[in-house]
Residue, then its C-alpha position, 0 to 999 in steps of 0.5 A: x490503471x496503474x497507481x504509484x503509492x507511497x505509504x508511511x506508517x505511523x503507529x502510536x507510541x503507546x500502542x501495545x506490542x501485542x496489538x501492533x503485532x496483531x494488526x501487522x499480521x492481518x495487514x500482511x495477509x490482506x496485502x498478500x491476497x491483493x498481490x496474489x490477485x494481481x492488484x498489488x504487483x510491486x512493493x518496495x520498502x524504503x530503507x531505514x523507514x517504516x514506509x514503502x513504495x508500491x504499484x497498484x492496478x485498479x479499474x478506477x479511482x474508487x477501487x484504488x481508494x477501496x483497496x487502500x482504505x481496507x488496509x488494517x494499518x490505514x488509520x496509521x498511514x500517511x498515503x500519497x497516490x500518483x496515477x501513472x500514464x504511459x510515457x511517450x518514450x516507453x518501448x513496452 
C-alpha cells in the first residue's frame, strides 16, 4: 500500500541547539535506512517550512504507524496520512 504523508516539525523553542542537532542526525539515519529499503521512496521539502510530503510503502496500516512512530522527531511532529488508491485514468 502507498501512503501520502505530510509531516510538520515543531521543535520547542527552548530546545538546546546541540539536542536538536543530535535528534536530527538520528532522524536522518533512520529515514535514509527506510529509503534504502524502499519503504520511503519519495520525500519532498515544502518550501519555506520545516515540513515535507513523503510517499511511504507499507504492507498495512500498522506497519505505516510503526515507521512513523519510530521517527526520532515523531514527538515534535504533526502528521497527516492519506492512503492512496489507483486512479482509473492512471496508465501505469
